[in-house]
N, C-alpha and C positions, 0 to 999 in steps of 0.2 A: 126274473128278478126286477124289482121296481125300486127306483131311487129318485131323488130330485135332481142331482148333478152327477153325471158320469165323466170321469177323467181318464183319458188314455195316456199312460206314462207316469211311473212312480219315481222319477228323479226329484231333485230339489224343487223344481217348478211345481210339479204335480202334488208333491207332499206338502209344500207350503200352502198351496191353494186348498188342498184337502183339509189341512189343520184349521185354517181360517174358517172354512165353512162348517166343519164339524163343531167348532167352538160355538157357533151360532145355532147349533141344533139342526142344521140342514143335512138331510140324509144324503151322504156322498159315497160313491163307489170309485175306487182307484184301481185300475188294472195295469200291472207291470209285466211285460213279456219276459224280461230276464229272470231266470230262476235264482240268481244270486247277484252279488256285487260285480259290476262290470270291470273289465280290464282296461278300458279306454280311460285316459286321463281326463278328469273334469276339474273345473276351477276350484281353487282353495283360498283365494284372496277375497275376503268379505269387505266390501267398501262401506263407508259410513252410512249411506242410505239404507243398505241392507241391515246394518247393525240396528238402526232405528226401528225398522220393521220387526226384526227378531226380538228386540227389546219389548216392543208392544205385545209380542206373543209370550213374553215372560221367559225367554230363553237366553238372553244376553249374559246374565250372571254365570250360567253354566259354561257358555262359550268362552268367556274371558278367562275362566280358570283352566280351560283345556286348549287354549290357542296360544300362538305367538303374536304378541302385539306389535304392529308395524306403525312406528311413529314417523319414519322418514324413508325415502327411497333414494339411494345414492347412485348416481350415474357416473361411471368412470370411462373417460376417453383415453385409451392407452396408445402410445406411439406404435406405429405399424412395424417399422424396420428396426433391427438392432443397431446400436450406435457403432461408428467406426472403432477399430481397435484403439484402446487407450482412452476413449472418451466415456464419461458416465452416461448411463441410460437415462433418457428423459423421463421425468416422473409423469404419472397419469394426471389428467385434469379432472377434478371431481366437481360434480354439480349435485346439490342436495335439494330434493323436494320434500316439503315438510307438511304433514297433515295438520300440524298445530296452527297453520295459517287459517284453518276453517273456524276456529274458536269452538270451545266446548258448548254443548255436549257433542259427542261423535266426532272428535278431532283425532281419530286414529283409524286404522284398519286392523283386521285380524287374519292371520293365516291359520286355517283349520282344515284338517283332513276331510276330504269330500264325503267319503263313505260314512264317516262318523257323524257328519251333519245330517246326512240322509237318515241314519239310524235314529238320531235324536228326534227328528221330525216325525218319523214313523212311530216311535214309541209314544210320543205325545198324542198323536192322532188315534192310535189303536186303543188308548185308554178311554176314548169317548164312544158312547153307544151309537152315535150317528155316523160313524166312519166304518166303512168296510173295505177290505184289502184283498185283491185277487192277484196271486203270484204263484206260478207263472200264468199270465193271462194276456193273450195277444189280440188286440183289437183288429178286426179284419174288414169292417165295413158298417155302414149305416143302412137302416131301413127307413124309408120316407113315406109321407102321405102324398096325396095328389098335388099338393101345392109345393112340394119339394122340401118340406120341413122334416127334420129328423124325428123319428118316433122311437127307435130303439137302435142299440148297437149290438153287433155280434162279436163275441169274445171267445177265442179258442182256448180251452183249458185242457189239462191232462185227462179230465173226465168227459171231454167232448164239448161241443159248441154251447155257449151260454148266451141267452138273449137278455139284454139289460134295457129296460124302458126308463126314460128320464125326461125331465123338462129341458135340460141343457146338456150339451155334449162338448167337452173341451179336449183339445189335442195338446199334449205336453210331451210328445214322444221323443223330441230331439230333432236333429237335422233332417232325418228321413221320417216324414210324418204322413201316416195314412190319413189322419184327420184333415191335414192340409189338402191332400189329394181329393178327399170327399167334398171339400169346399170349392174345388176347381180354382185354386188360388195360384197365382204366378209368383215365383220367388227368383228373380234374376240373380245369377251368381257372378261374383268377381273373384278371380284367382290371383295368386301372387307368385313372384319369382323366387320364392324360398320355401323351405320346409323347416320344421323344428324337431329336435330330439328332446324328449323329456324323461326324467327319471329322478327318483328320490334316493338319498343315502345319508349316512351320518355326516355331521358337520363339525368342524373344529370350533373351539371356543372363540377364535378370532373372527368368526363369521357370525356377527350378532346384529346385522342390519340388512334389510332388503337392498340388494345391489344388482345393478345392471352394468355389465362391462362390455364395451365395444372396442374392437381392435381391427381397423380396416373393414373387411367384409364380415368379420366375426362378431357375434353377439352372444353373450352368456348372461342369462338372468338367474340370480340366486335368491331364493325366498325362504328364509328360515321357517321351519315348522316346530311344533312342540316335540318333546322327547329327543332333543338334540339331533333332529333331522333337517334336511334342506331339500326343497323342491328346486330342480334345475331345469332350465329351458335353453337349448343351444341351437342357434340358427345355422343352417347349412344350405348350400345350393342343391336343387333337386337331384342333380347327377352325382352328388358326393356320397350319398348313402350307400350305394352299392360298392363304391370304392373303399369306403371305411370298413364295410363288412369284410371285404377281401383282405384288407390289411390287418384286421383283428382288433380286439378290444384295446390293445396297447395304443393304437392310433387315437381312439376315443379318450383314453386316459391322458395322453399327451396334450390334446387340444385343451382340456380343462386345466391341466397343470401349468401350461404356458400362460394362461390368462389369470389364473389364481393359484400360485404355487402352494399355498397352505392346504389345498385340497388333496395333495399327495398323501396316499395312505387312506383316503376316504372314498374318492371316486373309484379306487381299485376294489372297493367292496362289490361292485357290479361284476358279476362273473358270467352272465349270460346275455346275449344280444336281445333275447326275448323279454328281458326286464326293461329294456329301453324302448319307449314307444315313439313311433314316427307320427308326427302331426302334420297334416297338410292343410294349411290355413286357407279359408275363403270367407266371403261374406255374402249375405243376402238379406233382403227385407221384403216380406210378402206384400203384395199390393192390396191385400185386405186381411184383417184379423178376425172378421166376423162374417157370417152369412146365415140369415134366419136365426135359428137357435143353436148355432155351432160357433165355437171360438177356438183360436189357437194361441199359444203363448210360448215363451222361452225360445229355444232354438228352432222350434217348428215355425215360429213367426219371423224370427230374425236371428241371424248368425253373424258374429263380428270377428274381425281379426283378433287373436288372443293377446296382442302386444300390450294392451292396457288392462287386461284381466277383468273384462266387463261382462262376459257371457253369463255366468251364473248370477251375477248381481242383477242384470236385466231381467232374468227369469224370476227372481224373488220379487222384484218391483212389479212385474206383470201380475204375479199372484196376489200381491197386496191390493192393487187397484181393482182387479177383477173380483177378488174375494169380497172386498167391501161393497162393490157394486151389486153383486149377487145377493149378499146378505141384506142390503138396503131394499132391494126389489121385493124380497120375500116379506120383510117386516112391513113395508108399505103396501103390500099386495098389488104390486105393479107387474105388468107383463115383462118377463125377462127379455124377450125379443125386442121390445121397445126400448129397454134400458141399455142393451149391449153397445149401441153406438158410442156411449160415453167412454167405454173401455178403449175402443179403437182411437177415439179422438185424443185421449190423454197419452196413450202408450205408443202409438205408431210414430208420431212426430218426435218423441223423446228417444225412441230406439234409433231413428234415422240420425239424430244428432250425435248420439254416442257412436254409432257406426262410422260416421264421418271422422270423428276424433280418432278412433282406433285406426281407421284407414290412413289418416295423415301420419300417425305414429309409425305405422308399418312402412310407408313410403320413405320416411326419414332413414330407415335402416335397410332399404331395398337396393340401394346403389352404393358402391364402394369407391367411387371417384373421390379424389382428394378434395375437390371443390365442394362436393356434397357433405363430406365429413366436417369440413371447416364451417360451412353454413349451419349445419345441425348443431355443432358445439357452440357456435356464437349465439344462435337463437335461444338454446336452452339456458345458456349462462345469463342472457338478458332477462329471461323469464324468472330465473332464480333470484336475481338481484333486485327486481322490482316487486315491491310488496303488492302492488295492484295486479300485475300480471301473474305473480305467483299464486295469489289467492284465486284469481279467475280460473287458472289451470286446475288447481286442486278442487275447486267447487265443481267444475264440470266433470272431472273423473270420479268424484265422490258420489254422484247421483243425488246429492242433497238439493241441488239447484241447477239452473241452466242459464249461462250468461255467454252468449255467442261472441266470438271475436269479431272485430270490425276492422276497417281499413286503418284506423288510427293505431290499433293494437299491432298491426303488421309493421307499421313505422316504428313503434316503440320497440318491438323485437329486433328490428334491424339497427336500432340506435339512432335513427333519424330524429325521433322525438324523445323527450324525457320519459322515464318509466311510468309515470302516472302517480297520483296521490295515494297515500296510505289510507286504509280503511279502519274505522273503529270496530269494536266487537259488535255493536248494535247494527252497524252497516253490513257487517258480514252475515249476521243472523237474518237480516232483512232480505238477503239474497236467496235464502232457502225457499223451496216450494212451500206455499201456504196450503192450509187444509182445503181451501176452495179451489186450488189448482190441482191438488191430488184427487180430490173427490168433489168435482164441480156440481154433480147432480144434487148435492145437499143444499146448495144455494141457488141453483138455476133450474128448479124442477119445472118440467113442462116443455122445455125447448133446449136444443143443443146450442152451445156457444158457437159463435162464428169462427171459422178457421183462422188460426193465427192469434187468437185472443186467450188461449188457455194459460199461457205463462206470463201474461201481463205485459208483453211487448219488451222492447229493448230499454234498458235502464242504465245507460252509460255513466261512468264516473267522470 
């Protein structure tokens, strides 16, 4: 089989890239080893930058009709110990982060079922003559020429091995990536001192806002889905899972009800432990995303802690940059191997930035000492109350732009300095990535930009 681009992995990353390329008439083959929808939980929170990309693909109208719109994320710090007899229970301290700080358009996020998003992308791609789908098809290795460049991929199918020749080979298989191995790429792993349990079930009418509840060492994330469902993420210590299994599902129900009483009668819908997935968070960022005519994207290139809900969004953003670069290379009749460094230059630094943000968020909930809880609550409240800090935080998690924190911001978060000046809508929009930052090859043809210049440098308020 001959094509122009071969993609190993038919998740959201691979399908988004496949759709972008097929829309440009580029002959694309996507091989997905799983025979059907996977059981492992994948992200469902679509951040604003991903919405912009999906809007450009003509899919946002459909997604908005079939999703839960997230305008705010409420952080609740609940008291740890019950009050002494006769004393009222101390109320929780609420901190609200608002996507509206970003200014329209794309001043919201969406919660959308992962498998439904994959199916939408697949249906759109399969309607195009330049897209071919192999499922199940497991990529097992590359065949190379004398210079080490990939010539063809071998794919195991139910009918036997299939050889696919292509100009470019892309790995989008996820955390365990055969394509990454073929590139001899190093991805150093960082582990954490906690695990997560995640499951979806029906939600009460009172749960109409994305909410993160913390109570001592406990953390419960509640993210409404369409069809009156809620995706839940519950933080536990690694040794707790076996203990909870021994005590039975009633222990699981109790943990949820204690933190959110109106879940009684809803969390009890879960009748089997196998419906609850154990997530073991870690992060990595590969030391290279390209080698010759091979590229990796999504979790194959970078995996982040799930605290900020960025993994799927980073994959969509990879696909957007890589897809536009490949399409431009064919239109301009440029050698793809010469063009690929643009992809790594744009995406690797941005992925590292988001990885650090997610890592810091994880650390804030990794320790249950009282001094850590108080510091976390204080800093989050300061960010909420400062229009400048609030916008900066939302911009960074949205993917629409990148505005790193500096020493002065740390002082603002601690209350040593004032919170900073408010920003106009024009100033907020000016902070978003410009076209020449997303697609720099359009304006800098012939040479790569110097490291550190892709995002215009620091522009402090």
